[in-house]
Each structure stands twice: as C-alpha cells, then as structure tokens.
Residue, then its C-alpha position, 0 to 999 in steps of 0.5 A: m500499499l502507498i503511503l499518500a500524503p493529504i494534498t494540502t500537506r505543505h512545508h516551507a523551506s527557510n533560508v538563514t535569515g528566516a525568509v521563506v524560499m520555496a513551498v514544497r508539498f509531500l505527495g507520497i513515499d514507497p512503503e517497501t523500503g523501510k523507515e529511511g532513504s525511501p523513494t519519495v515525491w514532492v511538488d514545489d507549489e511555486s515553480r510547479d517542478i515535481l521533485i523526486q528522491g530515488w535510488d542512485a543509478d549504477r554504472e550499468l543503468v547509466a550505461a543503458v540510459l546513454d545507449a537508449g539516447h536523449g532524443e534527436h538534436h540533443a546531446n547523449t550525456i548526463p552533465e555535471g549537476e544532473s543524474v539518473v534516478r531510479i524510483p519503482a514502478r509501484l510509485v507511478p500513482v504517486l507520480r501521477r498525483a504529482c503530475d496533477a498537483a503540478e498543473r493545478p494553480 
C-alpha cells in the first residue's frame, strides 16, 4: 500500500534569515523500503516542479540510459549537476498525483 499525503500537506523551507524560499508539498513515499531513504515525491508549489528522491543509478543503468539516447538534436550526455534516478514502478500512482498537483494553480 502506498503512503499518500493529503494534498494539502505543505512545508516551507527557510533560509538563514528566516525568509521562506520555497514551498514544497509532500505527495507520497514508497512503503517497501523501510524507515529511511525511501523513494519520495514532492511538488514545489511555486515553480510547479516535481521533486523526486530515488535510488542512485549504477554504472549499468547509466550505460543503458546513454545507449537509449536523449532524442534527436540533443547531446547524449548526463551533465554535471544532473543524474539518473531510479524509482520503483509502484510509485507511478504518486507520480500521477504529482503531475496533477503540478498542473493545478
């Protein structure tokens, strides 16, 4: 069973001066990975970006992604500051909720 947060659960990150710099809403977590380090999904209420915590890709997965390519007219690289993240298929319902939440003002 997936753990889904109520759609109204919001947390505000603050900088050292106490000013709110981003509003992030928790949407769900993978219940099968224990108490720590679980794949998790949030949405940034201001930018509408979907934020994902997942497992780091191993060399084999990165190689497979590079073999699959990045589409026509796009460099086939994973640049500095970006990474491939694996999330379990069982989180698809949470990702759907995240997409819906990101589209709503």
